[in-house]
C-alpha positions as CSV (number, residue, x, y, z in Angstrom):
1,M,-12.7,82.4,154.4
2,V,-11.8,82.6,150.7
3,A,-8.9,85.0,151.4
4,Y,-7.5,82.4,153.8
5,D,-8.0,79.6,151.3
6,H,-6.3,81.6,148.6
7,A,-3.4,82.4,150.8
8,A,-3.0,78.9,152.1
9,R,-3.5,77.1,148.8
10,G,-0.2,76.2,147.1
11,D,-1.6,75.7,143.6
12,K,-4.0,78.5,142.6
13,E,-4.6,77.1,139.1
14,G,-8.3,76.9,138.3
15,Y,-9.3,79.3,141.0
16,A,-11.8,81.1,138.7
17,P,-14.8,78.9,139.8
18,V,-14.3,80.1,143.4
19,V,-14.4,83.7,142.2
20,V,-17.4,83.0,140.1
21,G,-19.1,81.6,143.2
22,L,-18.3,84.8,145.1
23,L,-19.6,87.0,142.4
24,E,-22.8,84.9,142.2
25,Y,-23.2,85.3,145.9
26,V,-22.9,89.1,145.6
27,N,-24.8,89.6,142.4
28,G,-27.0,86.6,141.9
29,A,-26.5,83.6,139.6
30,G,-26.5,84.1,135.9
31,T,-26.1,87.8,136.0
32,F,-22.6,88.0,134.5
33,V,-20.0,86.2,132.4
34,L,-16.4,86.0,133.5
35,R,-13.8,85.0,130.8
36,Q,-10.1,84.6,131.7
37,E,-7.6,84.5,128.8
38,K,-4.4,83.1,130.4
39,E,-2.1,83.7,127.3
40,S,-2.8,87.4,127.2
41,H,-3.2,87.8,131.0
42,S,-6.7,89.2,130.4
43,L,-10.0,89.1,132.2
44,I,-13.3,90.1,130.6
45,V,-16.3,90.7,132.8
46,S,-19.7,91.1,131.1
47,S,-23.1,91.8,132.6
48,E,-26.3,93.4,131.1
49,Q,-27.1,94.9,134.5
50,E,-25.4,96.5,137.5
51,I,-22.6,94.4,138.9
52,R,-20.6,94.7,142.1
53,L,-17.1,93.4,142.2
54,R,-16.7,93.7,146.0
55,V,-18.8,93.0,149.0
56,R,-20.4,96.2,150.4
57,D,-20.9,95.2,153.9
58,P,-19.5,96.9,157.1
59,W,-17.8,93.7,158.1
60,A,-16.3,92.9,154.6
61,S,-12.7,93.8,153.5
62,K,-14.0,96.1,150.8
63,E,-11.4,94.6,148.4
64,S,-12.2,93.5,144.9
65,L,-13.3,89.9,144.5
66,L,-11.2,89.8,141.3
67,R,-8.0,90.0,143.4
68,F,-7.9,86.2,143.6
69,L,-7.3,85.9,139.8
70,P,-4.0,86.5,138.0
71,F,-4.5,89.1,135.2
72,R,-3.0,92.3,134.0
73,N,-5.6,93.4,131.5
74,L,-9.2,94.0,132.4
75,E,-12.1,94.6,130.0
76,L,-15.5,95.5,131.5
77,R,-18.8,95.2,129.5
78,I,-21.4,96.3,132.0
79,G,-24.9,97.4,130.9
80,G,-25.8,98.8,134.3
81,H,-24.2,101.0,137.0
82,F,-20.5,100.3,137.7
83,N,-18.4,102.0,140.4
84,L,-14.7,102.1,139.7
85,A,-14.0,101.8,143.5
86,D,-14.8,98.1,143.0
87,L,-11.3,97.9,141.3
88,N,-9.4,99.6,144.1
89,G,-6.0,98.1,144.6
90,L,-6.0,95.7,141.7
91,P,-2.7,95.3,139.8
92,I,-4.3,96.2,136.4
93,E,-2.0,97.5,133.7
94,T,-4.7,98.1,131.0
95,L,-8.3,98.9,131.7
96,D,-11.0,99.0,129.0
97,L,-14.2,100.6,130.1
98,R,-15.8,101.2,126.7
99,G,-18.3,98.5,127.3
100,C,-19.7,100.2,130.5
101,N,-22.9,102.2,130.2
102,D,-22.8,104.0,133.5
103,T,-19.3,104.3,135.0
104,V,-19.0,106.4,138.2
105,I,-16.0,107.4,140.3
106,F,-16.6,109.3,143.6
107,R,-13.4,108.7,145.5
108,L,-9.8,108.1,145.0
109,V,-9.1,104.7,143.4
110,S,-5.7,103.1,143.6
111,L,-4.6,101.3,140.5
112,P,-0.9,101.1,141.1
113,R,0.2,99.5,137.9
114,L,-2.2,101.2,135.5
115,R,-0.5,102.2,132.2
116,K,-3.5,102.5,129.8
117,L,-7.2,103.3,130.3
118,T,-9.6,103.2,127.4
119,I,-13.1,104.9,127.3
120,R,-15.7,106.0,124.8
121,A,-16.2,109.7,123.9
122,G,-18.6,111.2,126.3
123,Q,-18.6,108.3,128.7
124,I,-16.7,109.9,131.5
125,D,-14.6,113.0,131.7
126,P,-10.9,112.2,131.3
127,A,-10.1,115.0,133.7
128,R,-12.2,113.3,136.4
129,L,-10.3,110.1,135.8
130,R,-7.0,111.9,136.2
131,E,-8.2,113.4,139.4
132,F,-9.5,110.2,141.0
133,I,-7.2,107.5,139.8
134,D,-3.9,107.1,141.6
135,A,-1.2,105.1,139.8
136,N,2.4,104.7,140.6
137,H,3.4,106.3,137.3
138,R,1.8,108.2,134.5
139,F,-0.8,106.4,132.4
140,E,-2.4,107.2,129.1
141,I,-6.1,107.7,128.6
142,M,-7.5,106.6,125.2
143,V,-10.8,108.0,124.0
144,D,-12.1,106.0,121.0
145,G,-8.6,105.0,120.1
146,T,-7.1,108.6,120.4
147,E,-4.7,109.3,123.2
148,T,-5.7,112.3,125.4
149,G,-2.2,112.5,127.0
150,K,-0.5,111.0,129.9
151,A,-2.3,111.3,133.3
152,G,-1.3,110.6,136.8
153,R,1.9,111.4,138.6
154,S,4.6,113.7,137.2
155,P,7.9,112.2,135.8
156,V,9.7,113.3,139.0
157,D,7.6,110.7,140.9
158,R,9.1,107.9,138.7
159,R,12.6,108.4,140.2
160,S,14.0,105.6,142.3
161,S,14.5,106.0,146.0
162,S,18.3,106.2,145.6
163,E,17.8,109.1,143.0
164,V,15.5,110.9,145.5
165,S,18.0,110.3,148.3
166,Q,20.8,111.8,146.1
167,L,18.6,114.8,145.3
168,L,17.8,115.4,148.9
169,F,21.5,115.0,149.9
170,Q,22.6,117.5,147.1
171,T,19.9,120.0,148.3
172,F,21.1,119.6,151.9
173,I,24.8,120.1,150.9
174,H,23.8,123.2,148.8
175,I,21.9,124.7,151.8
176,E,24.8,124.0,154.2
177,M,27.3,125.6,151.8
178,R,25.2,128.8,151.5
179,S,24.8,129.1,155.3
């Protein structure tokens, strides 16, 4: 119902109370704080306990409830268990997980626009993040302010479709000429 309302609504300004209502339905009232900073396109979600950012029901879409808000930067401050799968598909560019006590990742999580991920030392293995986060380009992982290197897809994957087509055509021509 909310997905339909969001799609049909012309003006989505002030949609945060709807998302807060959804999060309260899933997690209980007063269990979290959601702060949206429009100027910096940031969203901060705080909770002293476990929080779920998607409905875990066989009939639910399994998409993040945060998808209805416009933001590019996400900071999570979660005192309890947090599953990164709750962010699957969000257009996040920077993700700060330093405030999460128990961050888990068990399956591939698509964060197509991710450019920078920040964690605390010892919080979660950067290699595990590289293995389970799928972004459309390489992203950096910062551990306590120090870059651990770019992660994600190789530079070849950043080529445009016309560049890939040209490479395939050149390879085909090269093979034909050798035959």
